[in-house]
N, C-alpha and C positions, 0 to 999 in steps of 0.2 A: 504494500500500500504506500503510495507516494504522499508524504505529508510535508514535503519541502515547499515552502511558499515562494522561494526565490524565482522560479519561472514566471510566476504571475505578477508579483509586485516589482520584480527586477526590471520591468519595462521602463521605469523611471523617466526623468528624474523627479517628477512630482506625481503623487497620487491625489486626485481630488477627493476630499472627504466631504460627503454629501448628506445633508439633512433634507429630506424631501417630504412635503406635506400632501402632495397631489400626485398619485401614481400615474395619472394620465399624461403627465409631463415627462415621465422618466425616459422614454425612448428618444424623444427629441433632444433632451438634455444630454443623454449619453452620446448620441450622434454628433452633437456640437463639440463635445470634448474630444471624441475620437478624431474628428475632422481637424482639430488643432494639434493633434499629435500625442494625446494622452489616452492610452487604451486600458490602463488598470484603474478601476473605479471602486471606491469604497462607499457603499450605501449604509449609513448608520441605522441601527435598529432603535432609533429614538422616537419614531413616529409610527402610528398604526399603518401608514401607507408604505412603509419600508419593504415588507415581504413582497407585496404586489409589484413594487417598483423593481426589485431584484428579478422577479419572475419575468416581467415584461422585457427588461434589458437582455436577460439571458436568452430569451426567445427571439428577439428582433434585432439584436446588435451582436452577432456572433464574433465580430472582430474585437469586442470589448471583453476584458476579464473583469467580471463584476464580483466584488466581494462584499461580505457583510461585516459591518463594524459594530462596536459597542456590545459585543457578546459579554454578558455578565454571569449568566447561569448556565449550567450544563445543558439544560433543555434548549437553550438558544442555538446550540450547534445543529441539532436536528432541524430546527425551524429554518436556519440559514441554508442547510443542505437541500431541504425539500423545496425551497424557493428557487434554487438553481445557482446559488453562490459557488464560486470556484475556489475561494479562500475566505478565511475569517480573521478578524482583527479584534483584540481585546484591550480594554484600557489598563488592565492589570493581569496578574496571572495566578491561577490556582491549579493544583494537580488535577482537581475534578474537571475544570474547564479543558485542560490539556487532554485528559483521557476521553472526554466527550467528543472533542474534535477528532481525535485519532479513531474513535469508534465510528464516527460518521464519515471517515475518509476525507476530512476537510483540512487542507493545509492551514496552519495557524501562524499568525504574526502576533506573538504574545507581548503585552504591554509591560514595561519595567520602568522604574524611576530611580531605583537604588541598586547598590551592589548586591544586597541580600536578595532582592527580587530577581535580579539577573542570575544569581547562583541557583535559585529555584528553577527557573526556566532552563538554564544551562544543564542542570542535572537531568532534566527530562529530554535533553537532546536538541534544544533549540539554539541555533547559531545565528539566527536573523531575528531581531526583536524590534518592537516599537518602543521608542523612547518617549514617554508621555507622563505629564505634560512638559514638553521639551523646554520651553522658555522658563516656566515657573520652577522647574526642577533643577535648573542649573545651566541649561543651554550648552553652548560650545565648550566652555571650560570643563564641565562635568563629563561630557563625552570624551574629551581628551584624557581626562583622568581615568575613566573606565577602560580606555584603550590599553593602559599598562597591564593590568591583570587579565584582561580579556582581549588579547590581540586577534583571536580567531572569531570574534563576534562582530556582526554588522548591525547597523541600527537604521531605523526609519523614524527620525524625529518628527513628532506631530504635536501641535498645541502651541498656539501663539506665533507660529512661523508665518512670515509674510513674503511677498514677492521680493522685497528688498533684503530680507535677512536670510532667505533660503540659500543663496550662494555661499554664505559663511559656513553653513552646515555641510553643504555638498562638497566644500573644499577639503573636508576631513576624509582620510582614506577609509574610515569605517562607515561612512555614510554614502551609500549608492543612491538613495532616494529619500525624499521628505513627503510628509502628508500635509496637504494644504486645504484650508476651508475658503480661501479667498477666490477660488475659481468659479464658484456657483453662488454669487450673492443673491439674496432673496429677491431684491428688486428686479434684477435681470431675469431671474427665473419666472417671477410673476408676470413680467412683461413679455415673456417668451422671446426675449432678445437673444436668439441663438447665435447670431453673428458676433455679438459682443462677447459671449461666452467662448466661442471658438477663438477669438482674438486673445482672450486671457489665457486659454490653453496653449495657444501658439507661443506666447511669450514665456509661459512656464516651461514648455518643452525645450525652449532654447537655453534655459538655465544650466542644462547639463553640458 
């Protein structure tokens, strides 16, 4: 069973982190992001519309790798898999969450913010982790510090990162990709301004 998340989120350099309230907009939104050069998308399980949005994108936008974010409970793994997610992202990590994702055959990007949390995920075989909340937890200096005892771990920093600050993170050898919420602002999604979102994606894709 393949539980390595690298092939999905390694498409970088930015993964749009998407909170969606209207699943009917999901396909057009995904197509706009893919058109801009970003094909790994994280739909967070923060709204009732999220599972339907994942299902719609998985069915209609095959060139996108759509993942489910904000998994908090083991049962979320089955929900994400049934919706068609190809990978999962968690804000933190527990052994129960890790086991549920392995049982579902769902590659996992586990969230860590400290060396202790990283040791827990590392012990379960994870070598690619989400550093969250990136800016609040210590940003670039903390990632540099973690690189000493964990030279074989890669990170996807997420949380508080902007188009302006992303290059500072991506300059680190341990950071192949960042997560960003700035790519799908609510006002542009509500206005169905897909061209503007494609332009944001294009600029983000050029950061790598």
